[in-house]
N, C-alpha and C positions, 0 to 999 in steps of 0.2 A: 882329484881335478874332474877328471873324466866320467865319475859318476855325478859329478856335478851339473857337467856342460846338458850330459842324456835327460837328467834331471830337468834342468833349465827348459832344456829343448821341448819336452813332454808338455811343460807346465806350458810352456808358451804355444802348443796343439791344443792343448786343454782350450787355454782361454779363448784361442782363434774360435774354436768349433764351440765352446761356451757364449758369445760374443756373435756368432752367427745363429747360432739356433734361437737367444735370445732377441738378436731381429728379424727373425721367422714369426717366433712368438709375440714382439712387438706389434710385427705387422697383422698376423693373423687378427690383435685383436684392435689393432686400430681401423677396420676391413668389419668386425664385430661394431665396433662404436659410429662407423661411418652413418647404417642406418638408424641406432640410435639416436646419435645429436640430429640424423635429419627430422626424426616424428618427434624430438623435443624439441628442434626451432620450430614445427607445425603446432606447438602445443602456445598457441601465442594467448595475450594473457589482454584483457580489453577492461578497462576502470569504467564503472558507473556508479554515479554520486548519486548521493540518497540526502534528502532534506527531511530530515525526521524532528518531531516536537520532544525531545529529549529536558527542555525547560518550558516556564511559562504556564500558560492555561489549560494544557492539553498535555504536560507531561506525563500523566498520570499513562497514557496510550505511547508513549515515545519509545521506553525501553523493550516491549512487546512487538512496536512492531519491527526496532531493531533486528530482533531475535526472530520473527519471520523473514526478514530481508536474507539475513547470515545461515540458515534453513537453505530458503531456496538458491541460492550461491552456493552452497554443500552441494545439494542434492543433482545440480551444473556438472560442479567438478567430478562428481560420483558417475557421471553419463559423460566425461571425455569433453567438456567446455569449461578453461578457469577463467572468473570473472574479479576483476580484484575493485571490494564494494569500497568506496573513499565516505564516511559517514561526516555530515554535516547537522549540527542544533540548529533548525531554523527557529528555536525562543517563541513561538508558535506568535511570528509578527512580522510584519512587510519589510521592514528598515531591516535588521540583521539579516533574514533572510535572501535578501536579494543580495547584500557583501556577500553570505556563502555558499550561495549559486556563481556567482561573480568568480569568487575562486574557484571552485569545482569547475568553471568553463575554462578560465584564461590559465591557472596554472597548473589543475589538473589537467585536462585537456581531456574531461569527458565527454562521450559523445552523447552519452543519455543520462536524465536523471528522475529518479520516482521521488515525487514527493511534491508539494508538501502537501498534510492532511488540513489545517485551515481553508479554507476556499479565497479568505480574505489574504493569505501567504500565497499561495498556487497564479491565483491571476495577475499581480505584481513581478512575482517571478517571469513567469509565463513572458509580459507583456515587455521588461526591462532586461533580459536576460538570456532566457533560452530561446525564442521563439526571432529573434534579433541574429543570433548567434548559431541559428540551424542545427540546436539540439532538442532531441525528442526530449516529451518529459513527460511524465505516467503519474499521475498523482493515486494512490489507494484511498483518498478516506475524503477528498475536495467533492462536496454537491452539490455544491450552488448551481440552480439552472443557467445563470451567467458562464458558467466556461463554454454550456454549448452554443452560444452564440456570440464570444469574443470576438471581436472584430478583428484585432490583431492575427488570429491565425486562421482567420478565413484567406483560403487557399494557399497556404500554408502547412498544415497537416501536422502539427509538431508536437501538439495537447494533446494529449487522453486520459482517460480514469478507467479504471479498473473497479467503477464503484459506481451506483445507478444515481440521477440526479435527482435532485430533491421535487424536481416536479411530480416525482413520484411518490417519496415517501411524505408530502404533505397532504394529496391527494387521501392517502390512508390514517394517517394523522388527523385530520377534519372527521371522519370517516367515523375512525375510532371512538373521540369525542358524543359524536352524534349519537354511536351504539352504545353508549357509557349514559346517555339522557341526560348529558348537561345542556342547560341551554343558553349561559352565559359564559363567556370564558375571556379571561384578560392572558395578553400574551407577554412576558418578558425574554427580550430577545437580544444577543449580540448585536451590535451595528456594523457587521461587515457584509458582504454579499452569501453567506454560507445563511448567516442568520437571518439578514435580511430577505430572499428567498422562500425558507421553508416558513418563518412567517406569514410571507403575504399570500402562500401556497395554503399552508393548514385554513387558512383566514375565509379563504374562496371557498374549499371544499367544506369546511363546517357550516359559513350562513347559506352553503346550496342546498342544504340539508335540513335547513331550518334554524340553525343556532345563530348567534350572533356573538362576533368580539367586538369586545365593551372596550378595551384596551390594550393596546399595542406599541409598548415599554420599549426602546431600545436604552442599552449602555453600552460605554466605550470598550474596545476590544482588552486592555489592560485591566486587570482584576483591581476591583475597587476593595476600599478597609470596609465598605459601607454599601449596601442598594436602598436606605431608609425610606429617599426619595423616589426610586422607582418603584417600592412597594405602595406607595399610598396614594400613586398616580394608577399603579395596577386593582389597587382595591376599592377605588372610587364607586362604582356602580356596584359594587357586590357582588360580582360573579363567583359562581359556583367552585370552578376549577383556576388554578395557574398552570398554563402550560411553561415550560423553562427550555427554549431554546438558547442553551450556551455549554460552553465548556466546562468542563468541571473546575475547573480556579474562578468561576465565578460563580455557578448556580451553587455548590456548597455553602458558602457565603451568603446568599440571598435565600436560601429554604430553609436555613435554620433560623435568619432573621423573620424570614414570614413564618413559622413556626412558633417561634417565642414570643413574634411581636403579635400575635394572631390573625395576621393579615389571613391567611389563607391554610385551611385544613387539607383541600387535596389537592394534585397534582397531576400530569402530564409532561411524560418526556420525549427523548428523541435519543438521537444517537449520540451528538453530543452530551447527554447526561445518562447514559447507557455507564453507569459508571459505581463500583464499589464505594469509592468516596466518597460518593452520597450517601449511602449508608453509614459512614463513618462518623460523617459528618452531623447527620438531625438522627442516627438512630431508627435500627431497622423496624420498629414497631410506625415508626413515624411516616414509611413511605409503604408499608406492607400491603399487597397487592396491588399497587398501584403500578399502568402500565405505561408502556411506552413503544415508541417503533425505532425501526434503524434497518439498514438496506443488510438483505438476509441473505445466507450461503444456501444454494441448493445441497441438499441432504443427497451427494453424491460419491461414487468411490473414492473420486477426490477430498473432496472436505473427510472422508476417514482416514485416507492416507494422511492427508496432514494434520488432523487431530493426533493422531497416532506418533506419528513422526517429531512433531513438536512436545509432546510429551514424551518422548522417548530421550530427545534431546535436552528439556529445559527443565522438567518435570509436569506438573500441574498446569493443564491448558485455562488461563485467566476467561470469565465470560465478558469480553473486550469484543468490541467491533472493531473491522479494517485489517485483520492480521493474517485472516486468507488473502484478501485484496492488496495485500502490502507481497506478499509470495508470489500472488499470480502475476504482480507489476513486474518483477525480474524475473520472472520462470520466462515471458513471451519477449522480455528484449535477449534475454538469452538463447531463447528459439531463431529469433531475428538476425541477430549476430553470427549463430550459427549458421542459418540457411548464407549470409552473405560472405561466411567463408569459403565454403561448399564451392559458391559461383566464384572463387577467386576473386573479388572485391578488397581491395586494399587501396587505403587504410580505410577499417571499421569506421565511419562519422556517422551523424546524425542523420544524412537523408541516407543513408546506404537502411541503416538501422531503418528509419518511418517506411520505405520504399518497399517494407515485406515483411510489419508488423501486421500485414493483415492477413500474408499469405500464409502465417502461423498457426493463427490464431481464429479467423472466420472457415469457415465451410466454402466449397466443399472439399476432403480433404480426409484422411485415417484419422479417428480419433485418437488423441495424445492427450493422459493424465497426471495428476500430479506423482511428487517421486520418482527416486533415482530409474527404476524398471523404465516405467514409460517413458523417462527423458532418453533412455537410452535408445528405447525404439521412437520415437521421434529423430533424434539424431541420425539413426538408420536407414531410416526412409528419408528424410532429406539429402545423406547421401548418395541414395537411391533416385535422387531425383523425382522423388514421391508426393504429392501433395498431404498438409497435415491438416488436424484440424483443433487446439487446442481447447480443452476444456478443466480448467481448473480447481484448485480447491472451493473457489469461491462461485465456482460452476460456469454457465459461459463466460467467454470470455471473447465475442465477436464483436470488434466497432466497428461502430455503423459510420456515415461520413460525417458526423463531428465528432468523432472519438469516443461517441459513448458508449457504454453497456448496457443491458438490459437484467436486472433479477429480481427476485421478488424482493418484497418488504416483511422483515421480521415484526411480527408484533408478541412484546418479551413485556417480564414482571418485577419489581421486587418479592421475593415471597422466603421467607425464613433470614433473612440479611445475606439472600444471593440471588442472582440475577436469572432467568428462567427463562424458554420460548412456549406462549403461548400456541402461536401458529404462524405457519407464513403466508402472505398474500403475493399469489399470482396474475390472477386475474382482476387488475386494475385497473378501477373507471376512470372515465374520464371527469373532470371538478361538476 
């Protein structure tokens, strides 16, 4: 009995010591965990919406836009900022895009949206959803000159783009047609702000240089099974070249019809028809050596980083436009959000982002480039209350008073079934 009593007493003391030791250990663990919990709490997550053409006439471009956006978000995460991208399909059409944007704003509560691609989608989304709700919108691919002068955004400053206006591309396209010694050209264009703006700018630039745009033929945004009526109008005065200012979902149909019906043999292209789907539709030999224009990326270290990182993440980089512009749009939003966080702004809303976009992307400030290491440097500088100037994968992201940027225009061509760069135009003349 005594042995049992002593044993129990010893066990009781042991249990008490174990309990107290465990309590001390738990307290120590808790003390260690508190700073970690505080750090975790500081890792705020901000939702950002995207409007990407995963279906519709621009569907060829959408998946790679999404990859570029995800790459940017991953680089920001490596640098210390977590963005949750909420992707939505804009269907390359205004009505479903406006509905998708309303869901992003009203349900997902995003303070910023990247997109859309088509100008005919970006403008109604801006007018109906983002500007009235004070949500920042940055398009990576909408090039219509109408965006520069959009009345709804005057004094609001919620609409931006990381691609240049077609006021620039149209000049280079008209100049290219004259350099190729065409005298008469016909234009078939998508009847929306993008197509209208680029077609008119081409016409003015081409005719100033001695050419004549003998036909300006619009077509609907929704792809049609045939464009025979448009081709008959375009070819009536026997022009030497057809300028295709559309999207792949349209152009693949009417270019094939143009060749098969012997309406045209020569074509000029633009960013919307810088497409490998065109090669598949008409055959490489039918477009061999033919040229076009598109907003170009400055071949800087940021561009090289993007190409290497995209290739590492997804494999071969396709020769499609506006992927670098998508990457930069996400990154500049991330930098603006980081700047707001450093300043203690809460919640992070559209106004907070808008008021810091130019502070992180325009001079003066220390240059910050693309990629995780450069973004880490940018975050450190912001934390030290230093000014930064982001020079990205597409080049300069200096936003002017209208939210526009200026980049070079690429002249490219179809060669051997692929797309290659001929040159970049930096000093773009006036009309």
